[in-house]
Biopython code that builds the backbone (N, CA, C, O; Angstrom):
import numpy as np
from Bio.PDB.StructureBuilder import StructureBuilder

atoms = [
    (1, "MET", "N", (-19.639, -7.700, 4.493)),
    (1, "MET", "CA", (-18.213, -6.820, 4.399)),
    (1, "MET", "C", (-17.232, -8.394, 4.093)),
    (1, "MET", "O", (-17.390, -9.520, 4.565)),
    (2, "SER", "N", (-16.087, -7.794, 2.989)),
    (2, "SER", "CA", (-14.629, -8.921, 3.636)),
    (2, "SER", "C", (-13.404, -7.738, 5.124)),
    (2, "SER", "O", (-13.211, -6.580, 5.494)),
    (3, "LYS", "N", (-12.976, -9.142, 5.389)),
    (3, "LYS", "CA", (-12.183, -8.091, 6.240)),
    (3, "LYS", "C", (-10.714, -9.498, 6.281)),
    (3, "LYS", "O", (-10.865, -10.710, 6.432)),
    (4, "ILE", "N", (-9.766, -8.931, 6.138)),
    (4, "ILE", "CA", (-8.564, -9.580, 6.148)),
    (4, "ILE", "C", (-7.229, -8.576, 6.851)),
    (4, "ILE", "O", (-6.691, -7.518, 6.525)),
    (5, "LYS", "N", (-7.070, -9.536, 7.947)),
    (5, "LYS", "CA", (-5.857, -9.136, 8.755)),
    (5, "LYS", "C", (-4.660, -10.096, 8.884)),
    (5, "LYS", "O", (-4.736, -11.257, 9.285)),
    (6, "THR", "N", (-3.329, -9.330, 8.411)),
    (6, "THR", "CA", (-2.419, -10.597, 7.908)),
    (6, "THR", "C", (-1.082, -9.456, 8.242)),
    (6, "THR", "O", (-1.039, -8.226, 8.230)),
    (7, "SER", "N", (0.204, -10.783, 8.612)),
    (7, "SER", "CA", (1.438, -9.922, 8.980)),
    (7, "SER", "C", (2.364, -10.112, 8.398)),
    (7, "SER", "O", (2.843, -11.202, 8.085)),
    (8, "ILE", "N", (2.745, -9.070, 8.174)),
    (8, "ILE", "CA", (3.982, -9.351, 6.853)),
    (8, "ILE", "C", (5.481, -8.693, 7.394)),
    (8, "ILE", "O", (5.719, -7.489, 7.495)),
    (9, "CYS", "N", (6.493, -9.904, 7.737)),
    (9, "CYS", "CA", (7.487, -10.049, 8.337)),
    (9, "CYS", "C", (8.577, -9.353, 7.652)),
    (9, "CYS", "O", (8.608, -9.681, 6.466)),
    (10, "ALA", "N", (9.488, -8.505, 7.977)),
    (10, "ALA", "CA", (11.384, -8.450, 6.884)),
    (10, "ALA", "C", (10.983, -7.990, 5.602)),
    (10, "ALA", "O", (11.258, -8.580, 4.557)),
    (11, "VAL", "N", (10.047, -6.475, 5.719)),
    (11, "VAL", "CA", (10.124, -5.768, 4.712)),
    (11, "VAL", "C", (11.612, -5.221, 4.332)),
    (11, "VAL", "O", (12.349, -5.235, 5.319)),
    (12, "ASP", "N", (11.986, -4.933, 3.615)),
    (12, "ASP", "CA", (13.414, -4.120, 2.724)),
    (12, "ASP", "C", (13.225, -3.264, 2.406)),
    (12, "ASP", "O", (14.247, -2.579, 2.371)),
    (13, "ALA", "N", (11.939, -2.516, 1.918)),
    (13, "ALA", "CA", (11.871, -1.724, 1.184)),
    (13, "ALA", "C", (10.098, -1.500, 1.131)),
    (13, "ALA", "O", (9.414, -2.487, 0.863)),
    (14, "LEU", "N", (9.522, -0.359, 1.359)),
    (14, "LEU", "CA", (7.969, -0.120, 1.263)),
    (14, "LEU", "C", (7.907, 1.328, -0.085)),
    (14, "LEU", "O", (8.501, 2.406, -0.048)),
    (15, "GLU", "N", (6.765, 0.674, -1.378)),
    (15, "GLU", "CA", (7.005, 2.219, -1.724)),
    (15, "GLU", "C", (5.394, 2.484, -1.652)),
    (15, "GLU", "O", (4.537, 1.609, -1.779)),
    (16, "VAL", "N", (5.179, 3.771, -1.440)),
    (16, "VAL", "CA", (3.605, 3.484, -2.196)),
    (16, "VAL", "C", (3.415, 4.637, -3.326)),
    (16, "VAL", "O", (4.074, 5.662, -3.153)),
    (17, "GLY", "N", (2.735, 4.577, -4.247)),
    (17, "GLY", "CA", (2.605, 4.996, -5.644)),
    (17, "GLY", "C", (1.455, 6.240, -5.385)),
    (17, "GLY", "O", (0.646, 6.418, -4.475)),
    (18, "PRO", "N", (1.750, 6.954, -6.530)),
    (18, "PRO", "CA", (0.706, 8.328, -6.220)),
    (18, "PRO", "C", (-1.125, 7.819, -6.504)),
    (18, "PRO", "O", (-1.572, 6.695, -6.731)),
    (19, "VAL", "N", (-1.705, 8.873, -6.403)),
    (19, "VAL", "CA", (-3.211, 8.589, -6.525)),
    (19, "VAL", "C", (-2.834, 8.368, -8.437)),
    (19, "VAL", "O", (-1.999, 8.788, -9.238)),
    (20, "LEU", "N", (-4.224, 7.313, -8.447)),
    (20, "LEU", "CA", (-3.909, 7.344, -10.343)),
    (20, "LEU", "C", (-5.079, 7.182, -10.557)),
    (20, "LEU", "O", (-5.554, 6.138, -10.113)),
    (21, "PHE", "N", (-6.253, 8.384, -11.513)),
    (21, "PHE", "CA", (-7.685, 7.945, -11.733)),
    (21, "PHE", "C", (-7.786, 7.610, -13.372)),
    (21, "PHE", "O", (-7.184, 8.163, -14.292)),
    (22, "GLN", "N", (-8.840, 6.418, -13.423)),
    (22, "GLN", "CA", (-8.914, 5.680, -14.494)),
    (22, "GLN", "C", (-10.529, 6.130, -15.037)),
    (22, "GLN", "O", (-11.482, 6.617, -14.430)),
    (23, "ASP", "N", (-10.421, 5.900, -15.834)),
    (23, "ASP", "CA", (-12.114, 6.085, -16.591)),
    (23, "ASP", "C", (-12.208, 5.403, -16.970)),
    (23, "ASP", "O", (-11.327, 5.127, -17.785)),
    (24, "LEU", "N", (-13.519, 4.278, -16.764)),
    (24, "LEU", "CA", (-14.567, 3.617, -17.720)),
    (24, "LEU", "C", (-14.915, 4.093, -18.828)),
    (24, "LEU", "O", (-14.502, 5.241, -18.663)),
    (25, "PRO", "N", (-15.308, 4.088, -19.716)),
    (25, "PRO", "CA", (-16.457, 4.819, -20.629)),
    (25, "PRO", "C", (-17.832, 4.274, -20.042)),
    (25, "PRO", "O", (-17.951, 3.317, -19.277)),
    (26, "ALA", "N", (-18.474, 4.782, -20.365)),
    (26, "ALA", "CA", (-19.809, 4.770, -20.850)),
    (26, "ALA", "C", (-20.067, 3.597, -21.409)),
    (26, "ALA", "O", (-19.420, 3.377, -22.432)),
    (27, "PHE", "N", (-21.349, 2.165, -20.815)),
    (27, "PHE", "CA", (-21.818, 1.425, -21.325)),
    (27, "PHE", "C", (-23.048, 1.089, -21.760)),
    (27, "PHE", "O", (-23.553, 0.453, -20.835)),
    (28, "GLY", "N", (-24.014, 1.183, -22.896)),
    (28, "GLY", "CA", (-25.212, 0.700, -22.485)),
    (28, "GLY", "C", (-25.836, 1.671, -21.712)),
    (28, "GLY", "O", (-26.015, 2.815, -22.130)),
    (29, "SER", "N", (-26.323, 1.132, -20.153)),
    (29, "SER", "CA", (-27.157, 1.962, -19.975)),
    (29, "SER", "C", (-26.524, 2.516, -18.556)),
    (29, "SER", "O", (-27.019, 3.265, -17.713)),
    (30, "LEU", "N", (-25.166, 1.825, -18.617)),
    (30, "LEU", "CA", (-24.249, 3.108, -17.398)),
    (30, "LEU", "C", (-23.582, 3.650, -17.903)),
    (30, "LEU", "O", (-23.046, 3.487, -18.999)),
    (31, "PRO", "N", (-23.496, 4.557, -17.000)),
    (31, "PRO", "CA", (-22.657, 5.628, -17.139)),
    (31, "PRO", "C", (-21.583, 5.728, -17.371)),
    (31, "PRO", "O", (-21.148, 4.577, -17.333)),
    (32, "CYS", "N", (-20.456, 6.681, -17.708)),
    (32, "CYS", "CA", (-19.176, 6.683, -17.117)),
    (32, "CYS", "C", (-18.281, 6.670, -16.002)),
    (32, "CYS", "O", (-18.306, 7.695, -15.321)),
    (33, "ARG", "N", (-17.506, 5.776, -15.651)),
    (33, "ARG", "CA", (-17.237, 5.839, -14.318)),
    (33, "ARG", "C", (-16.115, 6.271, -14.328)),
    (33, "ARG", "O", (-15.416, 6.241, -15.341)),
    (34, "VAL", "N", (-15.603, 6.911, -12.838)),
    (34, "VAL", "CA", (-14.477, 7.520, -12.741)),
    (34, "VAL", "C", (-13.761, 6.410, -10.860)),
    (34, "VAL", "O", (-14.327, 6.222, -9.783)),
    (35, "PHE", "N", (-12.716, 6.093, -11.252)),
    (35, "PHE", "CA", (-12.036, 5.131, -10.469)),
    (35, "PHE", "C", (-10.749, 6.113, -9.444)),
    (35, "PHE", "O", (-10.573, 7.259, -9.857)),
    (36, "ALA", "N", (-10.145, 5.808, -8.547)),
    (36, "ALA", "CA", (-9.149, 6.881, -8.389)),
    (36, "ALA", "C", (-8.416, 5.070, -7.531)),
    (36, "ALA", "O", (-9.271, 4.223, -7.271)),
    (37, "THR", "N", (-7.293, 4.820, -7.293)),
    (37, "THR", "CA", (-6.930, 4.116, -7.086)),
    (37, "THR", "C", (-5.268, 3.806, -6.636)),
    (37, "THR", "O", (-4.686, 4.483, -7.484)),
    (38, "GLN", "N", (-4.158, 3.152, -5.764)),
    (38, "GLN", "CA", (-3.344, 3.842, -5.227)),
    (38, "GLN", "C", (-2.261, 2.181, -5.287)),
    (38, "GLN", "O", (-2.426, 1.019, -4.916)),
    (39, "THR", "N", (-1.492, 2.731, -5.773)),
    (39, "THR", "CA", (-0.364, 0.896, -4.642)),
    (39, "THR", "C", (0.731, 0.695, -4.018)),
    (39, "THR", "O", (1.827, 1.105, -4.404)),
    (40, "VAL", "N", (0.541, 0.105, -3.091)),
    (40, "VAL", "CA", (1.900, 0.011, -1.847)),
    (40, "VAL", "C", (2.173, -1.484, -2.552)),
    (40, "VAL", "O", (1.362, -2.305, -2.981)),
    (41, "ARG", "N", (4.058, -1.520, -2.487)),
    (41, "ARG", "CA", (4.932, -2.508, -3.127)),
    (41, "ARG", "C", (5.507, -2.478, -1.960)),
    (41, "ARG", "O", (5.721, -1.580, -1.146)),
    (42, "LEU", "N", (5.754, -3.741, -2.006)),
    (42, "LEU", "CA", (6.704, -4.404, -0.443)),
    (42, "LEU", "C", (7.558, -4.905, -1.066)),
    (42, "LEU", "O", (7.198, -5.390, -2.139)),
    (43, "ALA", "N", (9.131, -5.024, -0.673)),
    (43, "ALA", "CA", (10.231, -5.711, -1.139)),
    (43, "ALA", "C", (10.549, -6.606, -0.014)),
    (43, "ALA", "O", (10.683, -6.034, 1.068)),
    (44, "LEU", "N", (10.696, -7.866, -0.031)),
    (44, "LEU", "CA", (10.780, -8.910, 1.377)),
    (44, "LEU", "C", (11.816, -9.166, 1.664)),
    (44, "LEU", "O", (12.562, -9.175, 0.685)),
    (45, "GLU", "N", (12.268, -9.389, 2.547)),
    (45, "GLU", "CA", (13.975, -10.120, 2.268)),
    (45, "GLU", "C", (14.648, -11.020, 1.886)),
    (45, "GLU", "O", (15.867, -11.187, 1.832)),
    (46, "ASN", "N", (12.972, -12.192, 1.346)),
    (46, "ASN", "CA", (13.808, -13.158, 0.814)),
    (46, "ASN", "C", (14.240, -13.046, -0.587)),
    (46, "ASN", "O", (14.808, -13.895, -1.274)),
    (47, "GLY", "N", (13.805, -11.625, -0.951)),
    (47, "GLY", "CA", (13.815, -11.450, -2.560)),
    (47, "GLY", "C", (11.970, -11.328, -3.091)),
    (47, "GLY", "O", (11.533, -10.822, -4.124)),
    (48, "GLY", "N", (11.421, -11.799, -2.284)),
    (48, "GLY", "CA", (9.540, -11.446, -2.636)),
    (48, "GLY", "C", (9.278, -10.708, -2.705)),
    (48, "GLY", "O", (9.753, -9.829, -1.986)),
    (49, "GLN", "N", (8.125, -10.387, -3.794)),
    (49, "GLN", "CA", (7.761, -8.713, -3.845)),
    (49, "GLN", "C", (5.735, -8.952, -3.462)),
    (49, "GLN", "O", (5.080, -9.817, -4.043)),
    (50, "LEU", "N", (5.417, -8.447, -2.916)),
    (50, "LEU", "CA", (4.151, -7.821, -2.846)),
    (50, "LEU", "C", (3.513, -6.411, -3.114)),
    (50, "LEU", "O", (3.749, -5.399, -2.454)),
    (51, "GLU", "N", (2.508, -6.529, -4.392)),
    (51, "GLU", "CA", (1.764, -5.777, -4.937)),
    (51, "GLU", "C", (0.608, -5.344, -3.948)),
    (51, "GLU", "O", (0.386, -6.250, -3.145)),
    (52, "PHE", "N", (-0.167, -4.275, -3.769)),
    (52, "PHE", "CA", (-1.469, -4.143, -3.289)),
    (52, "PHE", "C", (-2.007, -2.752, -4.012)),
    (52, "PHE", "O", (-1.400, -1.689, -4.143)),
    (53, "VAL", "N", (-3.582, -3.169, -4.516)),
    (53, "VAL", "CA", (-3.885, -1.785, -5.545)),
    (53, "VAL", "C", (-5.128, -1.783, -4.461)),
    (53, "VAL", "O", (-5.769, -2.671, -3.899)),
    (54, "ILE", "N", (-5.154, -0.043, -4.443)),
    (54, "ILE", "CA", (-6.356, -0.523, -3.126)),
    (54, "ILE", "C", (-6.857, 0.659, -3.988)),
    (54, "ILE", "O", (-6.191, 1.670, -4.208)),
    (55, "HIS", "N", (-8.614, 0.325, -4.641)),
    (55, "HIS", "CA", (-9.040, 0.719, -5.099)),
    (55, "HIS", "C", (-10.037, 2.143, -3.846)),
    (55, "HIS", "O", (-10.756, 1.750, -2.927)),
    (56, "LEU", "N", (-9.775, 3.960, -4.197)),
    (56, "LEU", "CA", (-10.056, 4.670, -2.999)),
    (56, "LEU", "C", (-11.870, 5.244, -3.572)),
    (56, "LEU", "O", (-12.371, 5.105, -4.688)),
    (57, "ARG", "N", (-12.465, 5.870, -2.348)),
    (57, "ARG", "CA", (-13.384, 6.084, -2.783)),
    (57, "ARG", "C", (-13.246, 7.661, -2.498)),
    (57, "ARG", "O", (-12.420, 7.970, -1.638)),
    (58, "GLU", "N", (-14.003, 8.746, -3.159)),
    (58, "GLU", "CA", (-14.222, 10.151, -3.211)),
    (58, "GLU", "C", (-14.137, 10.710, -1.594)),
    (58, "GLU", "O", (-15.173, 10.890, -0.954)),
    (59, "GLY", "N", (-12.675, 10.984, -0.961)),
    (59, "GLY", "CA", (-13.124, 11.542, -0.308)),
    (59, "GLY", "C", (-12.066, 10.764, 0.950)),
    (59, "GLY", "O", (-11.536, 11.243, 1.953)),
    (60, "CYS", "N", (-12.058, 9.852, 0.570)),
    (60, "CYS", "CA", (-10.579, 8.874, 1.087)),
    (60, "CYS", "C", (-9.806, 9.717, 1.193)),
    (60, "CYS", "O", (-9.557, 10.641, 0.419)),
    (61, "SER", "N", (-9.098, 9.304, 2.759)),
    (61, "SER", "CA", (-7.632, 9.809, 2.049)),
    (61, "SER", "C", (-6.712, 9.267, 1.559)),
    (61, "SER", "O", (-6.491, 8.199, 2.129)),
    (62, "SER", "N", (-5.665, 9.596, 0.308)),
    (62, "SER", "CA", (-4.396, 8.633, 0.188)),
    (62, "SER", "C", (-3.599, 8.605, 1.287)),
    (62, "SER", "O", (-3.501, 9.260, 2.325)),
    (63, "LEU", "N", (-2.987, 7.555, 0.724)),
    (63, "LEU", "CA", (-2.007, 6.982, 1.956)),
    (63, "LEU", "C", (-0.523, 7.628, 1.622)),
    (63, "LEU", "O", (-0.202, 7.542, 0.437)),
    (64, "GLN", "N", (0.301, 8.179, 2.391)),
    (64, "GLN", "CA", (1.358, 8.761, 2.232)),
    (64, "GLN", "C", (2.901, 8.344, 2.890)),
    (64, "GLN", "O", (3.055, 7.957, 4.049)),
    (65, "LEU", "N", (3.744, 8.474, 2.114)),
    (65, "LEU", "CA", (5.520, 7.927, 2.464)),
    (65, "LEU", "C", (5.746, 8.542, 4.042)),
    (65, "LEU", "O", (5.534, 9.745, 4.194)),
    (66, "GLY", "N", (6.030, 8.003, 4.819)),
    (66, "GLY", "CA", (6.411, 9.110, 5.781)),
    (66, "GLY", "C", (8.342, 8.822, 6.146)),
    (66, "GLY", "O", (8.982, 8.005, 5.484)),
    (67, "GLU", "N", (8.846, 9.482, 7.037)),
    (67, "GLU", "CA", (10.400, 8.955, 7.195)),
    (67, "GLU", "C", (10.446, 7.694, 7.410)),
    (67, "GLU", "O", (9.465, 7.012, 7.706)),
    (68, "PRO", "N", (11.639, 7.270, 7.271)),
    (68, "PRO", "CA", (12.563, 5.806, 7.109)),
    (68, "PRO", "C", (12.510, 5.776, 8.386)),
    (68, "PRO", "O", (12.664, 6.831, 9.001)),
    (69, "ILE", "N", (12.303, 4.676, 9.011)),
    (69, "ILE", "CA", (12.312, 3.581, 10.140)),
    (69, "ILE", "C", (14.054, 3.579, 10.589)),
    (69, "ILE", "O", (15.127, 3.176, 10.142)),
    (70, "VAL", "N", (13.643, 4.128, 11.468)),
    (70, "VAL", "CA", (15.195, 4.088, 12.597)),
    (70, "VAL", "C", (14.539, 3.190, 13.901)),
    (70, "VAL", "O", (13.555, 3.297, 14.632)),
    (71, "MET", "N", (15.878, 2.078, 13.720)),
    (71, "MET", "CA", (15.451, 1.813, 14.715)),
    (71, "MET", "C", (16.220, 1.994, 16.056)),
    (71, "MET", "O", (17.433, 1.932, 15.858)),
    (72, "PRO", "N", (15.859, 2.218, 17.482)),
    (72, "PRO", "CA", (16.927, 2.416, 18.603)),
    (72, "PRO", "C", (17.439, 1.662, 18.607)),
    (72, "PRO", "O", (17.040, 0.533, 18.895)),
    (73, "HIS", "N", (18.979, 2.103, 18.160)),
    (73, "HIS", "CA", (20.483, 0.474, 18.930)),
    (73, "HIS", "C", (20.271, 0.460, 20.171)),
    (73, "HIS", "O", (20.691, -0.668, 20.428)),
    (74, "ASP", "N", (19.831, 1.001, 21.416)),
    (74, "ASP", "CA", (19.360, 0.341, 22.928)),
    (74, "ASP", "C", (18.693, -0.693, 22.675)),
    (74, "ASP", "O", (19.108, -1.758, 23.131)),
    (75, "LEU", "N", (17.554, -0.672, 21.929)),
    (75, "LEU", "CA", (16.386, -1.953, 22.333)),
    (75, "LEU", "C", (16.826, -2.379, 21.164)),
    (75, "LEU", "O", (16.467, -3.548, 21.017)),
    (76, "ALA", "N", (17.521, -1.935, 20.130)),
    (76, "ALA", "CA", (18.176, -3.266, 19.103)),
    (76, "ALA", "C", (18.883, -4.417, 19.574)),
    (76, "ALA", "O", (18.656, -5.593, 19.287)),
    (77, "GLU", "N", (20.015, -3.820, 20.543)),
    (77, "GLU", "CA", (21.424, -4.423, 21.082)),
    (77, "GLU", "C", (20.659, -5.374, 22.489)),
    (77, "GLU", "O", (21.150, -6.322, 23.100)),
    (78, "GLU", "N", (19.214, -4.655, 22.703)),
    (78, "GLU", "CA", (18.268, -6.082, 24.149)),
    (78, "GLU", "C", (17.914, -7.136, 23.216)),
    (78, "GLU", "O", (17.890, -8.341, 23.469)),
    (79, "ASN", "N", (17.593, -6.468, 21.917)),
    (79, "ASN", "CA", (16.754, -7.455, 21.562)),
    (79, "ASN", "C", (17.344, -8.999, 20.865)),
    (79, "ASN", "O", (16.728, -10.004, 20.510)),
    (80, "VAL", "N", (18.914, -8.635, 20.861)),
    (80, "VAL", "CA", (19.627, -9.419, 20.366)),
    (80, "VAL", "C", (20.581, -11.040, 21.377)),
    (80, "VAL", "O", (21.067, -12.160, 21.218)),
    (81, "LYS", "N", (20.260, -9.864, 22.474)),
    (81, "LYS", "CA", (20.920, -10.636, 23.671)),
    (81, "LYS", "C", (19.741, -12.346, 24.495)),
    (81, "LYS", "O", (20.185, -13.006, 25.434)),
]
sb = StructureBuilder()
sb.init_structure("model")
sb.init_model(0)
sb.init_chain("A")
sb.init_seg("    ")
for serial, (resi, resn, name, xyz) in enumerate(atoms, 1):
    if name == "N":
        sb.init_residue(resn, " ", resi, " ")
    sb.init_atom(name, np.array(xyz, "f"), 0.0, 1.0, " ", f" {name:<3s}", serial, name[0])
structure = sb.get_structure()
């Protein structure tokens, strides 16, 4: 089993796409298969972009966008000092 853990700093924008369904036609002795994917796009502070495509199994919860992040001003000012 693979395991990846990373940290991405200074994300300016985050976009979670809708769940998309794609089918793979039957081929030879293999049956037709349906895949569910969801894309996460990140815009980084330095202008770079990252895109993750996640293949979701049946019964898996989809990713959802939450509310925009708003930093508490009193904590932000403490970190500047």
